[in-house]
PDB file of the backbone (N, CA, C, O) and the ligand in Angstrom, with CONECT records:
HET     ZN  A 101       1
ATOM      1  N   MET A   1       7.594  22.104  14.296  1.00  0.00           N
ATOM      2  CA  MET A   1       6.645  22.679  13.259  1.00  0.00           C
ATOM      3  C   MET A   1       7.348  22.467  11.884  1.00  0.00           C
ATOM      4  O   MET A   1       6.682  22.525  10.851  1.00  0.00           O
ATOM      5  N   GLN A   2       8.449  22.264  11.866  1.00  0.00           N
ATOM      6  CA  GLN A   2       9.090  22.199  10.422  1.00  0.00           C
ATOM      7  C   GLN A   2       8.831  20.825   9.858  1.00  0.00           C
ATOM      8  O   GLN A   2       9.726  19.983   9.931  1.00  0.00           O
ATOM      9  N   ASN A   3       7.784  20.565   9.355  1.00  0.00           N
ATOM     10  CA  ASN A   3       7.522  19.426   8.751  1.00  0.00           C
ATOM     11  C   ASN A   3       6.692  19.671   7.492  1.00  0.00           C
ATOM     12  O   ASN A   3       5.467  19.774   7.552  1.00  0.00           O
ATOM     13  N   PRO A   4       7.386  19.764   6.341  1.00  0.00           N
ATOM     14  CA  PRO A   4       6.654  20.131   5.008  1.00  0.00           C
ATOM     15  C   PRO A   4       5.892  18.975   4.442  1.00  0.00           C
ATOM     16  O   PRO A   4       5.004  19.239   3.632  1.00  0.00           O
ATOM     17  N   THR A   5       6.141  17.627   4.788  1.00  0.00           N
ATOM     18  CA  THR A   5       5.431  16.580   4.383  1.00  0.00           C
ATOM     19  C   THR A   5       5.065  15.753   5.560  1.00  0.00           C
ATOM     20  O   THR A   5       5.552  15.734   6.691  1.00  0.00           O
ATOM     21  N   GLN A   6       4.034  15.031   4.999  1.00  0.00           N
ATOM     22  CA  GLN A   6       3.605  13.962   6.149  1.00  0.00           C
ATOM     23  C   GLN A   6       4.359  12.769   5.976  1.00  0.00           C
ATOM     24  O   GLN A   6       3.942  11.809   6.624  1.00  0.00           O
ATOM     25  N   TYR A   7       5.422  12.574   5.223  1.00  0.00           N
ATOM     26  CA  TYR A   7       6.007  11.138   5.044  1.00  0.00           C
ATOM     27  C   TYR A   7       7.108  10.923   5.910  1.00  0.00           C
ATOM     28  O   TYR A   7       7.662  11.893   6.428  1.00  0.00           O
ATOM     29  N   ALA A   8       7.492   9.757   6.128  1.00  0.00           N
ATOM     30  CA  ALA A   8       8.658   9.376   6.869  1.00  0.00           C
ATOM     31  C   ALA A   8      10.048   9.777   6.075  1.00  0.00           C
ATOM     32  O   ALA A   8      10.135   9.690   4.850  1.00  0.00           O
ATOM     33  N   PRO A   9      11.032  10.190   6.851  1.00  0.00           N
ATOM     34  CA  PRO A   9      12.207  10.579   6.229  1.00  0.00           C
ATOM     35  C   PRO A   9      12.828   9.396   5.375  1.00  0.00           C
ATOM     36  O   PRO A   9      12.803   8.196   5.647  1.00  0.00           O
ATOM     37  N   CYS A  10      13.449  10.091   4.165  1.00  0.00           N
ATOM     38  CA  CYS A  10      14.283   8.926   3.353  1.00  0.00           C
ATOM     39  C   CYS A  10      15.227   7.842   4.139  1.00  0.00           C
ATOM     40  O   CYS A  10      16.068   8.152   4.984  1.00  0.00           O
ATOM     41  N   PRO A  11      14.945   6.596   3.728  1.00  0.00           N
ATOM     42  CA  PRO A  11      15.987   5.700   4.618  1.00  0.00           C
ATOM     43  C   PRO A  11      17.179   5.757   4.028  1.00  0.00           C
ATOM     44  O   PRO A  11      18.039   5.094   4.608  1.00  0.00           O
ATOM     45  N   SER A  12      17.652   6.532   2.719  1.00  0.00           N
ATOM     46  CA  SER A  12      18.707   6.447   2.206  1.00  0.00           C
ATOM     47  C   SER A  12      19.452   7.861   2.461  1.00  0.00           C
ATOM     48  O   SER A  12      20.679   7.855   2.559  1.00  0.00           O
ATOM     49  N   CYS A  13      18.779   8.992   2.563  1.00  0.00           N
ATOM     50  CA  CYS A  13      19.716  10.222   2.897  1.00  0.00           C
ATOM     51  C   CYS A  13      19.095  10.815   4.173  1.00  0.00           C
ATOM     52  O   CYS A  13      19.783  11.645   4.767  1.00  0.00           O
ATOM     53  N   GLY A  14      17.967  10.523   4.643  1.00  0.00           N
ATOM     54  CA  GLY A  14      17.525  11.017   5.915  1.00  0.00           C
ATOM     55  C   GLY A  14      16.540  12.328   5.674  1.00  0.00           C
ATOM     56  O   GLY A  14      15.887  12.816   6.596  1.00  0.00           O
ATOM     57  N   GLN A  15      16.515  12.858   4.265  1.00  0.00           N
ATOM     58  CA  GLN A  15      15.650  13.974   4.099  1.00  0.00           C
ATOM     59  C   GLN A  15      14.183  13.726   3.976  1.00  0.00           C
ATOM     60  O   GLN A  15      13.775  12.654   3.530  1.00  0.00           O
ATOM     61  N   SER A  16      13.495  14.539   4.299  1.00  0.00           N
ATOM     62  CA  SER A  16      11.930  14.143   4.435  1.00  0.00           C
ATOM     63  C   SER A  16      11.214  15.107   3.358  1.00  0.00           C
ATOM     64  O   SER A  16      10.131  15.604   3.667  1.00  0.00           O
ATOM     65  N   ASN A  17      11.785  15.379   2.118  1.00  0.00           N
ATOM     66  CA  ASN A  17      11.092  16.196   1.209  1.00  0.00           C
ATOM     67  C   ASN A  17      10.609  15.045   0.096  1.00  0.00           C
ATOM     68  O   ASN A  17      10.899  15.220  -1.088  1.00  0.00           O
ATOM     69  N   ALA A  18       9.945  13.996   0.470  1.00  0.00           N
ATOM     70  CA  ALA A  18       9.429  13.136  -0.578  1.00  0.00           C
ATOM     71  C   ALA A  18       8.053  13.517  -1.118  1.00  0.00           C
ATOM     72  O   ALA A  18       7.291  14.301  -0.552  1.00  0.00           O
ATOM     73  N   LYS A  19       7.806  12.874  -2.289  1.00  0.00           N
ATOM     74  CA  LYS A  19       6.647  13.181  -3.039  1.00  0.00           C
ATOM     75  C   LYS A  19       6.108  11.919  -3.345  1.00  0.00           C
ATOM     76  O   LYS A  19       6.815  10.954  -3.634  1.00  0.00           O
ATOM     77  N   LYS A  20       4.750  11.889  -3.284  1.00  0.00           N
ATOM     78  CA  LYS A  20       3.959  10.663  -3.670  1.00  0.00           C
ATOM     79  C   LYS A  20       4.206  10.282  -4.977  1.00  0.00           C
ATOM     80  O   LYS A  20       4.222  11.142  -5.857  1.00  0.00           O
ATOM     81  N   VAL A  21       4.422   8.988  -5.258  1.00  0.00           N
ATOM     82  CA  VAL A  21       4.387   8.527  -6.491  1.00  0.00           C
ATOM     83  C   VAL A  21       3.128   8.208  -7.098  1.00  0.00           C
ATOM     84  O   VAL A  21       2.514   7.373  -6.434  1.00  0.00           O
ATOM     85  N   SER A  22       2.478   8.624  -8.230  1.00  0.00           N
ATOM     86  CA  SER A  22       1.209   8.424  -8.502  1.00  0.00           C
ATOM     87  C   SER A  22       1.110   7.180  -9.483  1.00  0.00           C
ATOM     88  O   SER A  22       0.060   6.544  -9.574  1.00  0.00           O
ATOM     89  N   TYR A  23       2.295   6.845 -10.246  1.00  0.00           N
ATOM     90  CA  TYR A  23       2.205   5.682 -11.051  1.00  0.00           C
ATOM     91  C   TYR A  23       3.278   4.952 -11.173  1.00  0.00           C
ATOM     92  O   TYR A  23       4.344   5.553 -11.313  1.00  0.00           O
ATOM     93  N   THR A  24       3.275   3.595 -11.152  1.00  0.00           N
ATOM     94  CA  THR A  24       4.633   2.856 -11.221  1.00  0.00           C
ATOM     95  C   THR A  24       4.447   1.622 -12.366  1.00  0.00           C
ATOM     96  O   THR A  24       3.343   1.176 -12.680  1.00  0.00           O
ATOM     97  N   TRP A  25       5.547   1.223 -12.851  1.00  0.00           N
ATOM     98  CA  TRP A  25       5.561   0.065 -13.701  1.00  0.00           C
ATOM     99  C   TRP A  25       4.906  -1.292 -13.269  1.00  0.00           C
ATOM    100  O   TRP A  25       4.279  -2.061 -13.998  1.00  0.00           O
ATOM    101  N   TRP A  26       5.203  -1.438 -11.824  1.00  0.00           N
ATOM    102  CA  TRP A  26       4.941  -2.587 -11.213  1.00  0.00           C
ATOM    103  C   TRP A  26       3.298  -2.637 -10.424  1.00  0.00           C
ATOM    104  O   TRP A  26       2.821  -3.655  -9.923  1.00  0.00           O
ATOM    105  N   GLY A  27       2.731  -1.506 -10.462  1.00  0.00           N
ATOM    106  CA  GLY A  27       1.507  -1.386  -9.634  1.00  0.00           C
ATOM    107  C   GLY A  27       0.513  -0.596 -10.274  1.00  0.00           C
ATOM    108  O   GLY A  27      -0.609  -0.485  -9.778  1.00  0.00           O
ATOM    109  N   GLY A  28       0.876   0.035 -11.472  1.00  0.00           N
ATOM    110  CA  GLY A  28       0.051   0.773 -12.158  1.00  0.00           C
ATOM    111  C   GLY A  28      -0.146   2.117 -11.267  1.00  0.00           C
ATOM    112  O   GLY A  28       0.792   2.690 -10.713  1.00  0.00           O
ATOM    113  N   ALA A  29      -1.666   2.589 -11.200  1.00  0.00           N
ATOM    114  CA  ALA A  29      -1.869   3.664 -10.344  1.00  0.00           C
ATOM    115  C   ALA A  29      -2.561   3.146  -8.752  1.00  0.00           C
ATOM    116  O   ALA A  29      -2.748   3.876  -7.778  1.00  0.00           O
ATOM    117  N   LEU A  30      -2.814   1.861  -8.851  1.00  0.00           N
ATOM    118  CA  LEU A  30      -3.153   1.224  -7.476  1.00  0.00           C
ATOM    119  C   LEU A  30      -2.140   0.986  -6.545  1.00  0.00           C
ATOM    120  O   LEU A  30      -2.212   1.436  -5.402  1.00  0.00           O
ATOM    121  N   GLY A  31      -1.178   0.299  -6.950  1.00  0.00           N
ATOM    122  CA  GLY A  31      -0.282  -0.299  -6.129  1.00  0.00           C
ATOM    123  C   GLY A  31       0.524   1.000  -5.078  1.00  0.00           C
ATOM    124  O   GLY A  31       0.443   0.989  -3.850  1.00  0.00           O
ATOM    125  N   PRO A  32       1.160   1.894  -5.755  1.00  0.00           N
ATOM    126  CA  PRO A  32       1.701   2.995  -5.052  1.00  0.00           C
ATOM    127  C   PRO A  32       0.908   3.571  -4.067  1.00  0.00           C
ATOM    128  O   PRO A  32       1.418   3.982  -3.025  1.00  0.00           O
ATOM    129  N   ASN A  33      -0.567   3.663  -4.333  1.00  0.00           N
ATOM    130  CA  ASN A  33      -1.553   4.178  -3.344  1.00  0.00           C
ATOM    131  C   ASN A  33      -1.732   3.182  -2.103  1.00  0.00           C
ATOM    132  O   ASN A  33      -2.000   3.564  -0.964  1.00  0.00           O
ATOM    133  N   MET A  34      -1.541   1.807  -2.500  1.00  0.00           N
ATOM    134  CA  MET A  34      -1.816   0.788  -1.318  1.00  0.00           C
ATOM    135  C   MET A  34      -0.740   1.029  -0.354  1.00  0.00           C
ATOM    136  O   MET A  34      -0.972   1.060   0.854  1.00  0.00           O
ATOM    137  N   PHE A  35       0.620   1.229  -0.925  1.00  0.00           N
ATOM    138  CA  PHE A  35       1.844   1.105  -0.017  1.00  0.00           C
ATOM    139  C   PHE A  35       2.288   2.526   0.253  1.00  0.00           C
ATOM    140  O   PHE A  35       3.404   2.726   0.732  1.00  0.00           O
ATOM    141  N   THR A  36       1.580   3.384   0.007  1.00  0.00           N
ATOM    142  CA  THR A  36       2.122   4.997   0.285  1.00  0.00           C
ATOM    143  C   THR A  36       3.484   4.997  -0.335  1.00  0.00           C
ATOM    144  O   THR A  36       4.513   5.231   0.300  1.00  0.00           O
ATOM    145  N   HIS A  37       3.432   4.723  -1.601  1.00  0.00           N
ATOM    146  CA  HIS A  37       4.901   4.631  -2.335  1.00  0.00           C
ATOM    147  C   HIS A  37       5.327   6.123  -2.522  1.00  0.00           C
ATOM    148  O   HIS A  37       4.569   6.808  -3.209  1.00  0.00           O
ATOM    149  N   VAL A  38       6.495   6.743  -1.976  1.00  0.00           N
ATOM    150  CA  VAL A  38       6.864   7.949  -2.283  1.00  0.00           C
ATOM    151  C   VAL A  38       8.271   7.920  -2.922  1.00  0.00           C
ATOM    152  O   VAL A  38       8.924   6.876  -2.916  1.00  0.00           O
ATOM    153  N   LYS A  39       8.721   9.008  -3.448  1.00  0.00           N
ATOM    154  CA  LYS A  39       9.922   9.286  -3.984  1.00  0.00           C
ATOM    155  C   LYS A  39      10.694  10.240  -3.509  1.00  0.00           C
ATOM    156  O   LYS A  39      10.344  11.386  -3.788  1.00  0.00           O
ATOM    157  N   CYS A  40      12.007  10.050  -2.629  1.00  0.00           N
ATOM    158  CA  CYS A  40      12.661  11.309  -2.172  1.00  0.00           C
ATOM    159  C   CYS A  40      13.182  12.325  -3.176  1.00  0.00           C
ATOM    160  O   CYS A  40      13.897  11.900  -4.084  1.00  0.00           O
ATOM    161  N   GLN A  41      12.895  13.649  -3.109  1.00  0.00           N
ATOM    162  CA  GLN A  41      13.334  14.643  -4.031  1.00  0.00           C
ATOM    163  C   GLN A  41      14.727  14.798  -3.901  1.00  0.00           C
ATOM    164  O   GLN A  41      15.253  15.378  -4.851  1.00  0.00           O
ATOM    165  N   ASN A  42      15.512  14.422  -2.936  1.00  0.00           N
ATOM    166  CA  ASN A  42      16.857  14.692  -2.824  1.00  0.00           C
ATOM    167  C   ASN A  42      17.899  13.698  -3.654  1.00  0.00           C
ATOM    168  O   ASN A  42      18.866  14.001  -4.353  1.00  0.00           O
ATOM    169  N   CYS A  43      17.292  12.280  -3.287  1.00  0.00           N
ATOM    170  CA  CYS A  43      18.308  11.440  -3.932  1.00  0.00           C
ATOM    171  C   CYS A  43      17.620  10.480  -4.841  1.00  0.00           C
ATOM    172  O   CYS A  43      18.311   9.643  -5.421  1.00  0.00           O
ATOM    173  N   GLY A  44      16.269  10.516  -5.035  1.00  0.00           N
ATOM    174  CA  GLY A  44      15.460   9.658  -5.923  1.00  0.00           C
ATOM    175  C   GLY A  44      15.135   8.399  -5.313  1.00  0.00           C
ATOM    176  O   GLY A  44      14.545   7.637  -6.078  1.00  0.00           O
ATOM    177  N   THR A  45      15.362   7.937  -4.092  1.00  0.00           N
ATOM    178  CA  THR A  45      15.052   6.689  -3.473  1.00  0.00           C
ATOM    179  C   THR A  45      13.577   6.548  -3.472  1.00  0.00           C
ATOM    180  O   THR A  45      12.934   7.518  -3.069  1.00  0.00           O
ATOM    181  N   GLN A  46      12.912   5.437  -3.879  1.00  0.00           N
ATOM    182  CA  GLN A  46      11.605   5.224  -3.660  1.00  0.00           C
ATOM    183  C   GLN A  46      11.367   4.423  -2.507  1.00  0.00           C
ATOM    184  O   GLN A  46      12.051   3.418  -2.315  1.00  0.00           O
ATOM    185  N   TYR A  47      10.512   4.750  -1.761  1.00  0.00           N
ATOM    186  CA  TYR A  47      10.251   3.921  -0.278  1.00  0.00           C
ATOM    187  C   TYR A  47       8.763   4.144   0.109  1.00  0.00           C
ATOM    188  O   TYR A  47       7.933   4.820  -0.500  1.00  0.00           O
ATOM    189  N   ASN A  48       8.590   3.360   1.362  1.00  0.00           N
ATOM    190  CA  ASN A  48       7.083   3.441   1.789  1.00  0.00           C
ATOM    191  C   ASN A  48       7.107   4.784   2.782  1.00  0.00           C
ATOM    192  O   ASN A  48       7.873   4.855   3.743  1.00  0.00           O
ATOM    193  N   GLY A  49       6.282   5.711   2.466  1.00  0.00           N
ATOM    194  CA  GLY A  49       6.151   6.857   3.088  1.00  0.00           C
ATOM    195  C   GLY A  49       5.577   6.863   4.460  1.00  0.00           C
ATOM    196  O   GLY A  49       5.652   7.842   5.201  1.00  0.00           O
ATOM    197  N   LYS A  50       4.937   5.612   4.813  1.00  0.00           N
ATOM    198  CA  LYS A  50       4.382   5.495   6.143  1.00  0.00           C
ATOM    199  C   LYS A  50       5.324   4.951   6.984  1.00  0.00           C
ATOM    200  O   LYS A  50       5.424   5.397   8.127  1.00  0.00           O
ATOM    201  N   THR A  51       6.102   3.967   6.560  1.00  0.00           N
ATOM    202  CA  THR A  51       7.078   3.269   7.532  1.00  0.00           C
ATOM    203  C   THR A  51       8.524   3.781   7.572  1.00  0.00           C
ATOM    204  O   THR A  51       9.304   3.673   8.519  1.00  0.00           O
ATOM    205  N   GLY A  52       8.783   4.447   6.200  1.00  0.00           N
ATOM    206  CA  GLY A  52      10.209   4.988   6.262  1.00  0.00           C
ATOM    207  C   GLY A  52      11.197   3.870   5.727  1.00  0.00           C
ATOM    208  O   GLY A  52      12.415   4.044   5.715  1.00  0.00           O
ATOM    209  N   GLN A  53      10.563   2.672   5.271  1.00  0.00           N
ATOM    210  CA  GLN A  53      11.440   1.547   4.838  1.00  0.00           C
ATOM    211  C   GLN A  53      11.247   1.245   3.323  1.00  0.00           C
ATOM    212  O   GLN A  53      10.352   1.809   2.693  1.00  0.00           O
ATOM    213  N   SER A  54      12.064   0.383   2.764  1.00  0.00           N
ATOM    214  CA  SER A  54      12.005   0.039   1.471  1.00  0.00           C
ATOM    215  C   SER A  54      10.567  -0.770   1.004  1.00  0.00           C
ATOM    216  O   SER A  54      10.055  -1.615   1.740  1.00  0.00           O
ATOM    217  N   ASN A  55      10.085  -0.453  -0.108  1.00  0.00           N
ATOM    218  CA  ASN A  55       8.939  -1.013  -0.461  1.00  0.00           C
ATOM    219  C   ASN A  55       8.851  -2.175  -1.268  1.00  0.00           C
ATOM    220  O   ASN A  55       7.879  -2.559  -1.918  1.00  0.00           O
ATOM    221  N   GLN A  56      10.204  -2.799  -1.134  1.00  0.00           N
ATOM    222  CA  GLN A  56      10.727  -3.816  -2.189  1.00  0.00           C
ATOM    223  C   GLN A  56       9.971  -5.122  -1.931  1.00  0.00           C
ATOM    224  O   GLN A  56       9.691  -5.889  -2.852  1.00  0.00           O
ATOM    225  N   ARG A  57       9.649  -5.355  -0.656  1.00  0.00           N
ATOM    226  CA  ARG A  57       8.951  -6.672  -0.257  1.00  0.00           C
ATOM    227  C   ARG A  57       7.554  -6.457  -0.794  1.00  0.00           C
ATOM    228  O   ARG A  57       7.101  -7.312  -1.554  1.00  0.00           O
ATOM    229  N   ASN A  58       6.869  -5.462  -0.496  1.00  0.00           N
ATOM    230  CA  ASN A  58       5.409  -5.167  -0.927  1.00  0.00           C
ATOM    231  C   ASN A  58       5.461  -5.155  -2.495  1.00  0.00           C
ATOM    232  O   ASN A  58       4.476  -5.666  -3.027  1.00  0.00           O
ATOM    233  N   ILE A  59       6.338  -4.714  -3.252  1.00  0.00           N
ATOM    234  CA  ILE A  59       6.307  -4.439  -4.616  1.00  0.00           C
ATOM    235  C   ILE A  59       6.365  -5.863  -5.203  1.00  0.00           C
ATOM    236  O   ILE A  59       5.625  -6.120  -6.152  1.00  0.00           O
ATOM    237  N   ILE A  60       7.302  -6.937  -4.642  1.00  0.00           N
ATOM    238  CA  ILE A  60       7.305  -8.382  -5.143  1.00  0.00           C
ATOM    239  C   ILE A  60       6.163  -9.009  -4.954  1.00  0.00           C
ATOM    240  O   ILE A  60       5.600  -9.665  -5.830  1.00  0.00           O
ATOM    241  N   LEU A  61       5.652  -8.813  -3.536  1.00  0.00           N
ATOM    242  CA  LEU A  61       4.260  -9.499  -3.111  1.00  0.00           C
ATOM    243  C   LEU A  61       3.165  -9.114  -4.201  1.00  0.00           C
ATOM    244  O   LEU A  61       2.479  -9.914  -4.838  1.00  0.00           O
ATOM    245  N   TYR A  62       3.142  -7.797  -4.280  1.00  0.00           N
ATOM    246  CA  TYR A  62       2.118  -7.093  -5.324  1.00  0.00           C
ATOM    247  C   TYR A  62       2.226  -7.633  -6.753  1.00  0.00           C
ATOM    248  O   TYR A  62       1.245  -8.054  -7.365  1.00  0.00           O
ATOM    249  N   PHE A  63       3.429  -7.603  -7.239  1.00  0.00           N
ATOM    250  CA  PHE A  63       3.784  -8.258  -8.487  1.00  0.00           C
ATOM    251  C   PHE A  63       3.360  -9.552  -8.707  1.00  0.00           C
ATOM    252  O   PHE A  63       2.594  -9.894  -9.609  1.00  0.00           O
ATOM    253  N   VAL A  64       3.909 -10.338  -7.799  1.00  0.00           N
ATOM    254  CA  VAL A  64       3.794 -11.959  -7.883  1.00  0.00           C
ATOM    255  C   VAL A  64       2.137 -12.136  -7.762  1.00  0.00           C
ATOM    256  O   VAL A  64       1.499 -12.841  -8.544  1.00  0.00           O
ATOM    257  N   GLY A  65       1.562 -11.414  -6.702  1.00  0.00           N
ATOM    258  CA  GLY A  65       0.237 -11.664  -6.451  1.00  0.00           C
ATOM    259  C   GLY A  65      -0.693 -11.260  -7.962  1.00  0.00           C
ATOM    260  O   GLY A  65      -1.508 -12.027  -8.475  1.00  0.00           O
ATOM    261  N   SER A  66      -0.419 -10.203  -8.366  1.00  0.00           N
ATOM    262  CA  SER A  66      -1.095  -9.863  -9.635  1.00  0.00           C
ATOM    263  C   SER A  66      -0.836 -10.866 -10.581  1.00  0.00           C
ATOM    264  O   SER A  66      -1.772 -11.222 -11.297  1.00  0.00           O
ATOM    265  N   PHE A  67       0.325 -11.414 -10.718  1.00  0.00           N
ATOM    266  CA  PHE A  67       0.680 -12.155 -11.864  1.00  0.00           C
ATOM    267  C   PHE A  67       0.025 -13.555 -11.465  1.00  0.00           C
ATOM    268  O   PHE A  67      -0.471 -14.278 -12.328  1.00  0.00           O
ATOM    269  N   VAL A  68       0.045 -13.863 -10.260  1.00  0.00           N
ATOM    270  CA  VAL A  68      -0.829 -15.207 -10.138  1.00  0.00           C
ATOM    271  C   VAL A  68      -2.369 -15.198 -10.476  1.00  0.00           C
ATOM    272  O   VAL A  68      -3.038 -16.094 -10.989  1.00  0.00           O
ATOM    273  N   ILE A  69      -2.768 -13.888 -10.032  1.00  0.00           N
ATOM    274  CA  ILE A  69      -4.344 -13.687 -10.428  1.00  0.00           C
ATOM    275  C   ILE A  69      -4.486 -13.841 -11.808  1.00  0.00           C
ATOM    276  O   ILE A  69      -5.353 -14.561 -12.302  1.00  0.00           O
ATOM    277  N   ALA A  70      -3.556 -13.105 -12.545  1.00  0.00           N
ATOM    278  CA  ALA A  70      -3.811 -13.084 -14.006  1.00  0.00           C
ATOM    279  C   ALA A  70      -3.621 -14.375 -14.608  1.00  0.00           C
ATOM    280  O   ALA A  70      -4.321 -14.724 -15.558  1.00  0.00           O
ATOM    281  N   PHE A  71      -2.695 -15.132 -14.106  1.00  0.00           N
ATOM    282  CA  PHE A  71      -2.341 -16.571 -14.553  1.00  0.00           C
ATOM    283  C   PHE A  71      -3.580 -17.361 -14.275  1.00  0.00           C
ATOM    284  O   PHE A  71      -3.931 -18.220 -15.083  1.00  0.00           O
ATOM    285  N   CYS A  72      -4.264 -17.130 -13.190  1.00  0.00           N
ATOM    286  CA  CYS A  72      -5.465 -18.119 -12.785  1.00  0.00           C
ATOM    287  C   CYS A  72      -6.643 -17.619 -13.701  1.00  0.00           C
ATOM    288  O   CYS A  72      -7.449 -18.445 -14.130  1.00  0.00           O
ATOM    289  N   ILE A  73      -6.754 -16.350 -13.994  1.00  0.00           N
ATOM    290  CA  ILE A  73      -7.897 -15.993 -14.892  1.00  0.00           C
ATOM    291  C   ILE A  73      -7.645 -16.586 -16.218  1.00  0.00           C
ATOM    292  O   ILE A  73      -8.542 -17.193 -16.803  1.00  0.00           O
ATOM    293  N   CYS A  74      -6.433 -16.434 -16.735  1.00  0.00           N
ATOM    294  CA  CYS A  74      -5.963 -17.018 -18.029  1.00  0.00           C
ATOM    295  C   CYS A  74      -6.304 -18.422 -18.211  1.00  0.00           C
ATOM    296  O   CYS A  74      -6.983 -18.897 -19.121  1.00  0.00           O
ATOM    297  N   GLY A  75      -5.648 -19.144 -17.052  1.00  0.00           N
ATOM    298  CA  GLY A  75      -5.918 -20.625 -16.958  1.00  0.00           C
ATOM    299  C   GLY A  75      -7.307 -21.082 -16.801  1.00  0.00           C
ATOM    300  O   GLY A  75      -7.681 -22.165 -17.253  1.00  0.00           O
ATOM    301  N   GLY A  76      -8.187 -20.156 -16.076  1.00  0.00           N
ATOM    302  CA  GLY A  76      -9.554 -20.445 -15.985  1.00  0.00           C
ATOM    303  C   GLY A  76     -10.212 -20.490 -17.188  1.00  0.00           C
ATOM    304  O   GLY A  76     -10.990 -21.397 -17.483  1.00  0.00           O
ATOM    305  N   LEU A  77      -9.846 -19.220 -18.163  1.00  0.00           N
ATOM    306  CA  LEU A  77     -10.602 -19.207 -19.355  1.00  0.00           C
ATOM    307  C   LEU A  77     -10.063 -20.317 -20.368  1.00  0.00           C
ATOM    308  O   LEU A  77     -10.882 -20.891 -21.085  1.00  0.00           O
ATOM    309  N   ALA A  78      -8.844 -20.602 -20.438  1.00  0.00           N
ATOM    310  CA  ALA A  78      -8.430 -21.708 -21.061  1.00  0.00           C
ATOM    311  C   ALA A  78      -9.002 -22.996 -20.824  1.00  0.00           C
ATOM    312  O   ALA A  78      -9.286 -23.760 -21.746  1.00  0.00           O
ATOM    313  N   ALA A  79      -9.203 -23.297 -19.454  1.00  0.00           N
ATOM    314  CA  ALA A  79     -10.054 -24.403 -19.089  1.00  0.00           C
ATOM    315  C   ALA A  79     -11.271 -24.557 -19.548  1.00  0.00           C
ATOM    316  O   ALA A  79     -11.675 -25.612 -20.039  1.00  0.00           O
ATOM    317  N   VAL A  80     -12.065 -23.340 -19.404  1.00  0.00           N
ATOM    318  CA  VAL A  80     -13.551 -23.276 -19.815  1.00  0.00           C
ATOM    319  C   VAL A  80     -13.706 -23.491 -21.361  1.00  0.00           C
ATOM    320  O   VAL A  80     -14.613 -24.149 -21.871  1.00  0.00           O
ATOM    321  N   ASN A  81     -12.573 -22.768 -22.125  1.00  0.00           N
ATOM    322  CA  ASN A  81     -12.455 -22.996 -23.641  1.00  0.00           C
ATOM    323  C   ASN A  81     -12.334 -24.477 -24.017  1.00  0.00           C
ATOM    324  O   ASN A  81     -12.844 -24.987 -25.014  1.00  0.00           O
ATOM    325  N   PHE A  82     -11.610 -25.089 -23.110  1.00  0.00           N
ATOM    326  CA  PHE A  82     -11.151 -26.470 -23.489  1.00  0.00           C
ATOM    327  C   PHE A  82     -12.206 -27.267 -23.285  1.00  0.00           C
ATOM    328  O   PHE A  82     -12.326 -28.241 -24.027  1.00  0.00           O
ATOM    329  N   LEU A  83     -13.257 -27.009 -22.173  1.00  0.00           N
ATOM    330  CA  LEU A  83     -14.300 -27.833 -21.854  1.00  0.00           C
ATOM    331  C   LEU A  83     -15.489 -27.739 -22.851  1.00  0.00           C
ATOM    332  O   LEU A  83     -16.240 -28.650 -23.199  1.00  0.00           O
ATOM    333  N   LEU A  84     -15.494 -26.506 -23.213  1.00  0.00           N
ATOM    334  CA  LEU A  84     -16.600 -25.929 -24.382  1.00  0.00           C
ATOM    335  C   LEU A  84     -16.331 -26.641 -25.729  1.00  0.00           C
ATOM    336  O   LEU A  84     -17.206 -27.075 -26.479  1.00  0.00           O
ATOM    337  N   GLN A  85     -14.999 -26.699 -25.927  1.00  0.00           N
ATOM    338  CA  GLN A  85     -14.786 -27.392 -27.355  1.00  0.00           C
ATOM    339  C   GLN A  85     -14.640 -28.890 -27.411  1.00  0.00           C
ATOM    340  O   GLN A  85     -14.609 -29.571 -28.436  1.00  0.00           O
ATOM    341  N   SER A  86     -14.557 -29.296 -26.197  1.00  0.00           N
ATOM    342  CA  SER A  86     -14.355 -30.811 -26.095  1.00  0.00           C
ATOM    343  C   SER A  86     -15.914 -31.468 -25.995  1.00  0.00           C
ATOM    344  O   SER A  86     -16.063 -32.678 -25.830  1.00  0.00           O
ATOM    345  N   GLN A  87     -16.833 -30.721 -26.088  1.00  0.00           N
ATOM    346  CA  GLN A  87     -18.185 -31.204 -25.979  1.00  0.00           C
ATOM    347  C   GLN A  87     -18.805 -31.315 -27.612  1.00  0.00           C
ATOM    348  O   GLN A  87     -19.955 -31.707 -27.810  1.00  0.00           O
TER     349      GLN A  87
HETATM  350 ZN    ZN A 101      16.793  10.576  -0.134  1.00  0.00          ZN2+
END
């Protein structure tokens, strides 16, 4: 019955007093929600509260994914701009 949080224990120190991270530099407000990103209140490690493992891979995928999408949008706009100006 001693289960103060619904998150998996910290992969670094084993404590289970993690708190949800609401905003991160890599994912804004959406990223940490998608990956159940939590922060250990004992040692400060940030990890996936669902699996109890590091979110590093998800973060990189999310970061690269959003970068590619932004790049495609910018590239698409540049292409449209180029086509419009060339006529
Ligand atoms: Zn910890």
